[in-house]
C-alpha positions as CSV (number, residue, x, y, z in Angstrom):
1,M,91.7,53.5,119.5
2,S,89.6,51.3,117.0
3,P,86.3,52.8,115.5
4,T,84.4,50.1,117.3
5,Q,85.9,50.7,120.4
6,E,85.5,54.4,120.2
7,H,81.7,54.1,119.2
8,E,80.7,51.4,121.7
9,F,82.4,52.7,125.2
10,L,79.8,55.2,126.2
11,L,77.0,53.1,125.0
12,E,78.4,50.1,127.2
13,L,78.5,52.4,130.2
14,V,74.8,53.4,129.8
15,R,73.7,49.9,129.2
16,N,75.0,49.1,132.5
17,R,73.7,52.2,134.2
18,P,71.1,53.9,132.1
19,S,70.6,57.0,134.6
20,L,74.1,58.0,133.5
21,V,72.3,60.0,130.5
22,A,70.5,61.8,133.3
23,T,73.8,62.6,135.0
24,L,75.3,63.9,131.7
25,L,72.4,66.1,131.0
26,T,72.5,67.6,134.5
27,E,76.2,68.3,134.1
28,M,75.5,70.3,131.1
29,G,72.8,72.5,132.9
30,V,69.8,70.6,131.3
31,P,66.9,70.0,133.6
32,V,65.7,66.4,134.1
33,P,62.6,65.4,136.0
34,D,62.7,63.6,139.3
35,F,62.6,59.8,138.6
36,D,62.9,56.6,140.5
37,E,63.7,54.5,137.3
38,A,66.0,54.8,134.4
39,R,65.5,52.0,131.8
40,L,66.7,51.2,128.4
41,E,64.0,51.7,125.6
42,S,64.1,50.1,122.1
43,P,66.3,52.2,119.8
44,D,64.3,51.1,116.7
45,F,62.0,53.8,115.4
46,T,60.6,51.9,112.5
47,D,57.0,52.1,113.8
48,C,55.5,54.5,111.3
49,V,57.7,54.6,108.2
50,P,59.3,51.8,106.0
51,T,62.8,53.2,106.2
52,E,64.8,51.7,109.1
53,Y,65.8,54.2,111.5
54,R,67.7,52.9,114.5
55,A,69.5,55.2,117.3
56,D,72.5,54.2,119.3
57,S,70.7,53.9,122.5
58,V,67.4,55.1,124.1
59,V,66.7,55.7,127.9
60,V,63.5,56.3,129.6
61,L,63.3,58.1,132.8
62,A,60.1,57.0,134.7
63,D,58.3,57.3,137.9
64,G,55.4,54.9,137.5
65,K,55.1,56.4,134.1
66,P,57.3,57.8,131.4
67,L,58.6,61.2,132.3
68,S,61.3,61.8,129.8
69,G,62.7,60.0,126.8
70,I,66.5,60.4,126.0
71,V,67.9,59.5,122.6
72,L,71.6,59.1,122.8
73,E,73.9,59.0,119.7
74,V,77.6,58.7,119.4
75,Q,79.2,60.7,116.5
76,R,82.7,60.3,115.6
77,A,82.3,62.3,112.3
78,Y,79.8,64.7,111.2
79,R,77.2,63.2,108.9
80,D,74.8,65.4,107.1
81,E,72.0,62.7,106.8
82,K,71.8,62.8,110.8
83,T,69.7,66.0,110.4
84,W,67.2,64.2,108.6
85,S,67.1,61.1,111.1
86,W,67.5,62.8,114.4
87,P,64.2,64.5,114.2
88,V,62.5,61.2,113.3
89,Y,64.1,59.5,116.3
90,L,62.5,62.3,118.7
91,A,59.2,62.7,117.1
92,T,58.7,58.8,116.9
93,L,59.9,58.3,120.7
94,R,57.6,61.0,121.8
95,A,54.6,59.5,120.2
96,R,55.4,56.2,121.7
97,L,55.9,57.3,125.0
98,K,53.7,60.2,125.2
99,C,56.1,62.4,127.0
100,P,58.9,65.0,126.3
101,C,62.2,63.8,124.7
102,T,65.6,65.1,124.3
103,L,68.6,64.4,121.9
104,L,71.9,63.8,123.4
105,V,74.9,63.6,121.0
106,F,78.3,62.5,122.2
107,C,81.3,63.6,120.1
108,P,84.8,62.8,121.1
109,D,86.1,65.3,118.8
110,T,85.5,69.0,119.6
111,R,85.3,69.9,116.0
112,V,82.5,67.4,115.2
113,A,80.8,68.6,118.4
114,V,80.7,72.0,117.1
115,K,79.2,71.0,113.8
116,C,76.7,68.4,115.4
117,G,75.4,71.3,117.7
118,R,74.0,73.3,114.9
119,P,70.3,73.9,114.7
120,I,68.3,71.8,112.5
121,D,65.9,73.8,110.6
122,M,62.5,71.8,110.5
123,G,60.9,74.2,108.0
124,H,57.7,74.8,110.2
125,P,57.7,78.3,111.5
126,G,59.4,78.6,115.0
127,W,60.5,74.9,115.0
128,S,64.1,74.3,115.2
129,L,65.8,71.5,116.7
130,R,69.0,72.3,118.5
131,P,70.9,68.9,119.6
132,I,72.2,68.8,123.0
133,V,76.0,67.9,122.4
134,L,78.4,66.6,124.8
135,G,82.1,67.1,123.5
136,P,85.2,66.6,125.5
137,E,84.9,70.0,127.1
138,Q,81.5,69.1,128.6
139,V,82.6,65.9,130.3
140,P,83.8,66.6,133.9
141,M,87.1,65.8,135.1
142,I,86.5,63.5,138.0
143,T,89.3,63.9,140.8
144,D,87.4,63.4,143.8
145,L,87.8,59.9,145.0
146,E,84.4,60.0,146.9
147,R,82.5,61.0,143.8
148,A,84.5,58.6,141.6
149,V,83.5,55.8,143.8
150,A,79.8,56.8,143.7
151,E,79.7,57.4,140.1
152,P,82.0,54.8,138.5
153,E,80.4,55.0,135.1
154,L,80.9,58.7,134.8
155,T,84.5,58.3,136.2
156,A,85.3,55.7,133.6
157,L,84.0,58.2,130.9
158,S,86.1,60.9,132.3
159,A,89.1,58.9,132.3
160,I,88.5,57.8,128.8
161,V,88.2,61.5,127.5
162,H,90.8,63.2,129.5
163,G,93.3,60.2,130.5
164,S,95.5,61.1,127.7
165,T,95.9,64.9,128.5
166,E,98.4,66.4,130.9
167,E,95.6,67.8,132.8
168,G,93.8,64.4,133.0
169,F,96.8,62.8,134.9
170,K,94.9,63.2,138.2
171,V,91.6,61.8,136.7
172,L,93.5,58.5,135.7
173,Q,94.9,58.4,139.2
174,T,91.5,58.9,140.9
175,F,90.0,56.2,138.6
176,H,92.9,53.9,139.6
177,D,92.3,54.6,143.2
178,A,88.5,54.0,143.1
179,H,89.0,50.7,141.4
180,E,89.5,48.8,144.8
181,H,86.5,50.2,146.3
182,L,84.1,49.0,143.6
183,P,81.9,46.0,143.6
184,E,83.2,43.0,141.7
185,E,80.8,43.4,139.0
186,L,82.1,47.0,138.2
187,K,85.6,46.4,138.2
188,S,85.7,45.5,134.6
189,Y,85.4,49.0,133.8
190,S,89.2,49.2,134.1
191,D,89.3,46.8,131.1
192,L,86.9,48.9,129.3
193,V,88.9,52.2,129.9
194,L,92.3,50.5,129.0
195,S,90.9,49.0,125.8
196,V,90.2,52.5,124.3
197,L,92.9,54.6,125.8
198,P,96.1,55.3,123.8
199,E,99.0,53.2,124.3
200,F,101.2,55.4,126.0
201,V,98.5,56.1,128.5
202,V,98.0,52.4,129.3
203,A,101.6,52.4,130.2
204,K,101.2,55.2,132.5
205,F,98.2,53.7,134.3
206,K,100.4,50.6,134.9
207,E,103.0,53.0,136.5
208,I,100.5,54.4,138.6
209,S,99.3,51.0,139.8
210,M,103.0,49.9,140.6
211,A,103.6,53.2,142.4
212,M,100.7,52.9,144.6
213,G,101.6,49.4,145.7
214,T,99.2,47.6,143.5
215,N,99.5,45.5,140.6
216,Y,96.4,45.8,138.4
217,E,95.9,43.0,136.3
218,P,92.9,43.1,133.6
219,R,90.2,40.5,133.9
220,S,90.3,39.8,130.1
221,K,93.1,37.8,128.7
222,L,92.7,39.8,125.5
223,V,93.2,43.2,127.4
224,R,95.9,41.7,129.4
225,E,97.8,41.2,126.2
226,W,96.9,44.5,124.9
227,V,98.1,46.1,128.0
228,D,101.4,44.3,128.0
229,H,101.9,45.4,124.3
230,G,100.9,48.9,125.4
231,I,103.6,48.9,127.9
232,A,106.3,47.8,125.6
233,Q,105.3,50.3,123.1
234,G,105.3,53.0,125.5
235,I,108.9,52.3,126.6
236,A,110.0,52.0,123.0
237,Q,108.3,55.5,122.1
238,G,110.2,57.1,125.0
239,E,113.5,55.7,123.9
240,A,112.9,56.6,120.4
241,K,112.2,60.4,121.4
242,A,115.2,60.4,123.5
243,V,117.3,59.3,120.5
244,L,115.9,62.0,118.2
245,R,116.1,64.6,120.9
246,I,119.8,64.0,121.5
247,L,120.4,64.2,117.9
248,E,118.6,67.4,117.3
249,G,120.1,68.8,120.3
250,R,123.4,68.2,118.8
251,G,122.5,70.0,115.6
252,L,122.6,66.9,113.6
253,A,120.1,66.8,110.7
254,V,117.7,63.8,110.7
255,S,116.3,62.5,107.6
256,E,112.7,61.5,107.3
257,E,113.9,57.9,106.4
258,A,116.0,58.0,109.6
259,R,113.3,59.3,111.6
260,E,110.7,56.9,110.6
261,R,113.4,54.1,111.3
262,I,113.8,55.3,114.8
263,H,110.2,55.7,115.5
264,T,109.3,52.3,114.1
265,C,111.9,50.3,116.1
266,E,110.4,48.2,118.8
267,D,113.7,46.4,120.1
268,P,114.5,48.2,123.6
269,D,118.1,46.8,123.4
270,L,118.7,48.4,120.1
271,L,117.0,51.5,121.0
272,L,119.2,52.0,124.3
273,A,122.2,51.4,122.0
274,W,120.9,54.1,119.6
275,V,120.7,56.5,122.7
276,D,124.3,55.9,123.7
277,R,125.5,56.3,120.0
278,A,123.5,59.5,119.5
279,L,125.9,61.1,122.1
280,T,128.8,60.7,119.9
281,V,128.0,60.1,116.2
282,E,128.8,62.7,113.8
283,S,125.6,62.0,111.7
284,A,122.2,60.4,112.0
285,D,122.9,57.9,109.5
286,E,126.0,56.9,111.5
287,L,123.8,55.7,114.2
288,F,122.9,52.6,111.9
289,E,126.5,51.6,110.8
290,K,127.2,49.2,113.8
291,E,123.8,47.8,113.4
292,A,124.3,46.8,109.9
293,G,127.7,45.5,110.7
294,S,126.7,43.3,113.5
295,G,123.8,41.7,111.4
296,H,121.0,43.0,113.3
């Protein structure tokens, strides 16, 4: 997953449906006011200070007038300077909207989430800002089809966060099943999910699609190429693991050089040949002798 993809996928979901931040806060037990509109607000906070301050996203919950402002930040790594800028975001937004404001920080990594959740001492007696942090553990595992169809953005986030775990297999399947029930304009969420999931999970998604009698094709040509590459990579990784497991199961020592050579091979035919040879060779190095002799 590239840094840009990892940073942007939640922001893209919120751009499509700003009320998603209210759903996430509710999932974490944070009360939100009754509202009839959720809209994006300018993330710039340069109104009162010369230094440029810009949040990742800002959503306003309103009912004729602003009821709550929510600053959304995505943090892939802990940055100490955020303890200075986050209070500025909240104070400036509160002054702009003249309503209560909340800071929601999404951290894909649990260790980063713990650090970002530390209270920020503002210096004034009794004034301490404790960010509301959404880590992997706080993102619900959506496995109910009815809910998946009703809340496609939350389901996409759930598939991204949990799809690469063993427990998340059902989430991925639910996300797949919900896809055909979505309006055309929301079906591109599959492209978004596939673009940020690890390659072996993309292969799993394709397998689910075929097993369910459907043949999901990404709408984006770039993502289609990426998925095909992911399938090939997933197959190659499986064969490489099989070679190593056979060698180690037979008690043969595998050098780091040989291990690297096996792991980086992307030729499926050669990997299959190595699987067969691994059953009879006397050493890991012997695995590659026929390859050298054949000119591969």
